C-alpha positions in Angstrom: -18.8 133.9 87.8 -19.7 137.4 86.6 -16.1 138.1 85.7 -16.0 134.9 83.5 -19.2 136.0 81.6 -17.7 139.5 81.0 -14.5 137.9 79.7 -16.5 135.7 77.3 -18.4 138.8 76.0 -15.1 140.6 75.5 -13.8 137.8 73.3 -17.0 137.7 71.1 -17.3 141.4 70.5 -15.2 142.7 67.6 -12.7 145.5 68.1 -13.8 148.9 66.8 -13.0 149.2 63.0 -12.6 145.5 62.5 -14.8 143.4 60.1 -16.4 140.1 61.1 -14.5 137.0 59.8 -16.2 135.1 56.9 -15.6 131.5 57.6 -15.3 128.7 55.0 -18.8 127.5 54.0 -20.5 130.7 54.9 -23.4 131.7 52.6 -22.8 135.4 53.1 -22.5 137.2 49.7 -19.9 139.9 49.2 -21.4 143.4 49.6 -21.6 145.2 46.3 -20.3 148.7 45.8 -22.6 151.5 44.5 -20.9 151.3 41.1 -21.4 147.5 40.9 -25.1 147.9 41.7 -25.5 150.5 39.1 -23.7 148.4 36.5 -25.8 145.3 37.3 -29.1 147.2 36.9 -28.2 148.8 33.5 -30.4 147.7 30.6 -29.0 145.3 28.0 -29.4 145.4 24.2 -30.3 142.6 21.8 -26.7 142.4 20.7 -25.6 141.7 24.2 -28.2 139.0 24.6 -27.1 137.4 21.3 -23.5 137.5 22.5 -24.3 135.6 25.7 -26.2 133.0 23.7 -23.1 132.5 21.6 -21.1 131.9 24.8 -23.7 129.3 25.9 -23.2 127.5 22.6 -19.5 127.3 23.3 -20.3 125.8 26.7 -22.5 123.1 25.4 -19.9 122.3 22.7 -17.3 121.7 25.5 -19.7 119.5 27.5 -20.3 122.0 30.3 -24.1 122.0 29.6 -26.5 119.5 28.4 -29.2 120.4 25.8 -31.9 121.0 28.4 -29.7 123.4 30.4 -28.6 125.2 27.3 -32.3 125.7 26.3 -33.2 127.0 29.7 -30.3 129.4 30.0 -30.9 130.6 26.4 -34.5 131.4 27.3 -33.3 133.3 30.4 -30.7 135.2 28.4 -33.1 136.3 25.7 -35.6 137.5 28.3 -33.0 139.3 30.4 -33.6 143.0 30.9 -30.5 143.9 33.0 -26.8 143.0 33.0 -27.2 141.2 36.3 -29.9 138.9 34.9 -27.9 138.4 31.7 -24.6 137.5 33.4 -26.3 135.2 35.9 -26.5 132.4 33.2 -22.7 132.4 32.9 -21.3 132.8 36.4 -20.7 129.0 36.9 -19.1 128.4 33.5 -15.2 128.5 33.7 -13.6 130.6 30.9 -16.9 132.1 29.8 -17.4 134.9 32.3 -15.4 138.0 33.2 -13.5 137.8 36.5 -15.5 140.7 38.0 -18.8 139.1 37.1 -18.1 136.3 39.5 -18.5 138.7 42.4 -20.8 141.4 41.0 -22.5 139.7 38.1 -21.9 143.0 36.3 -18.5 143.0 34.6 -17.6 145.3 31.8 -16.0 143.8 28.7 -14.1 145.5 25.8 -16.5 146.9 23.2 -19.6 146.2 25.3 -19.6 147.7 28.8 -21.0 145.4 31.4 -20.9 142.4 29.1 -19.6 139.0 30.2 -17.1 137.6 27.8 -14.7 134.7 27.3 -11.4 134.8 29.1 -8.4 132.6 28.3 -8.2 129.4 30.2 -5.3 127.0 29.8 -6.2 123.9 27.8 -9.7 125.3 26.8 -10.2 126.7 23.2 -11.7 130.1 23.3 -11.8 131.2 19.6 -14.0 128.4 18.3 -16.0 125.4 19.3 -14.3 122.0 18.8 -15.7 118.6 19.7 -13.5 115.5 19.9 -15.1 112.0 19.8 -13.1 108.8 20.6 -14.1 105.2 20.0 -11.5 102.5 20.8 -12.7 99.0 20.3 -16.3 100.2 21.0 -19.3 101.8 19.5 -20.0 105.5 19.8 -23.4 106.9 18.7 -24.4 110.5 18.5 -28.0 111.2 17.4 -31.3 112.8 18.2 -31.0 116.4 19.6 -27.3 116.9 20.0 -25.2 120.0 19.5 -22.7 120.1 16.6 -20.0 122.8 16.9 -18.1 124.2 13.9 -15.3 121.6 14.2 -15.5 117.9 15.0 -12.7 115.4 15.3 -13.4 111.7 15.2 -10.7 109.3 16.5 -11.8 105.7 15.8 -9.7 102.6 16.3 -11.2 99.1 16.1 -14.6 100.6 16.7 -17.7 102.2 15.1 -18.9 105.7 15.2 -22.4 106.8 14.1 -23.0 110.5 13.6 -26.7 111.2 12.9 -27.2 114.9 12.1 -30.9 114.5 11.2 -32.2 116.3 14.4 -28.9 117.9 15.5 -28.5 121.5 16.4 -25.7 122.7 14.1 -23.8 125.8 15.1 -22.5 126.7 11.7 -23.6 126.4 8.0 -20.2 124.7 7.4 -19.0 121.9 9.7 -15.4 120.7 9.5 -15.2 117.1 10.3 -11.7 115.5 10.7 -11.4 111.8 10.7 -8.5 109.8 12.2 -9.7 106.2 11.8 -7.8 102.9 11.8 -9.6 99.6 11.4 -12.9 101.2 12.3 -16.0 102.5 10.6 -17.8 105.8 10.5 -21.3 106.3 9.4 -22.7 109.8 8.8 -26.5 110.4 8.4 -27.2 113.9 7.0 -30.5 115.6 6.1 -31.5 115.6 2.5 -31.0 119.4 2.3 -27.4 119.0 3.5 -24.3 118.2 1.5 -20.8 116.8 2.0 -17.4 117.6 0.7 -15.0 114.6 1.0 -12.3 115.9 -1.3 -10.1 116.6 1.7 -9.9 112.9 2.6 -6.1 112.4 2.2 -5.9 108.6 2.5 -8.2 105.6 2.1 -6.1 102.5 2.7 -7.6 98.9 2.9 -11.0 100.5 3.3 -13.7 102.2 1.4 -15.6 105.5 1.1 -19.3 105.3 0.1 -21.3 108.5 -0.4 -24.8 107.2 -0.9 -26.2 110.8 -0.9 -24.3 111.7 -4.0 -24.0 115.2 -2.6 -20.2 115.6 -2.7 -19.3 119.1 -4.0 -23.0 120.1 -4.4 -24.6 123.0 -2.6 -26.5 122.3 0.6 -26.9 123.5 4.2 -25.4 122.5 6.4 -22.3 121.5 4.4 -20.0 118.9 6.0 -16.4 119.3 4.9 -14.7 115.9 5.7 -10.9 115.6 6.0 -8.4 113.1 7.3 -7.8 109.5 6.6 -9.6 106.1 6.5 -7.2 103.3 7.2 -8.5 99.7 7.1 -12.1 100.8 7.7 -15.0 102.5 6.0 -16.8 105.9 5.8 -20.4 105.7 4.8 -22.5 108.8 4.2 -26.3 108.5 3.7 -29.6 110.2 4.1 -32.2 109.2 6.8 -34.2 106.1 6.0 -37.6 107.0 4.6 -40.7 105.4 6.0 -42.8 103.0 4.0 -45.4 105.7 3.2 -43.0 108.6 2.9 -42.9 110.5 -0.4 
């Protein structure tokens, strides 16, 4: 009996110089090196914080974050004092964090030591935000507090798309909106201080384009540059409806 207990202990005790096995599902975190700890605890600048906020904007444009998550992480990034705190808001976002930051939360990037940055990911745009909206035989509405990246593509076939920019968070002063519509309608609602440019519409066939804002070619911010085609449908651009007692 004693010999069996000793044999069991011998199997459990690791050999000298060996490391314990980390099994799948273990919550043990990798041990950081002295240099990784030093990098993680370095102070960050305002430029670094703003850079991370730009990366979060890309994430919400790709559908990785909703608006509440974006707001929460932005607040955390702007309040971050160290690189570890700053990189923590990016570690679960594919393509928006340096490889080393996944383990140490303190990865250096070119031009900004210790900064997390975008890395190329197949099939994911890294240079600019782009949102694609599709409506096939259905209705697609975007309104309220939604994020509008610099480029938006609308594919509409036998459906209706409503884009209400009144309360939207627009990433750029100029938004490029490309239309690919066939037997469908698109309605844009823009703030009164905004403007459109529809001179890039290459084709309107068996349909109509109605700019009720009369802002085409005028100055305004944001400025929505609309391109593409309207085939057998309609494009309507208007301002928000005023209330009965509005001035």
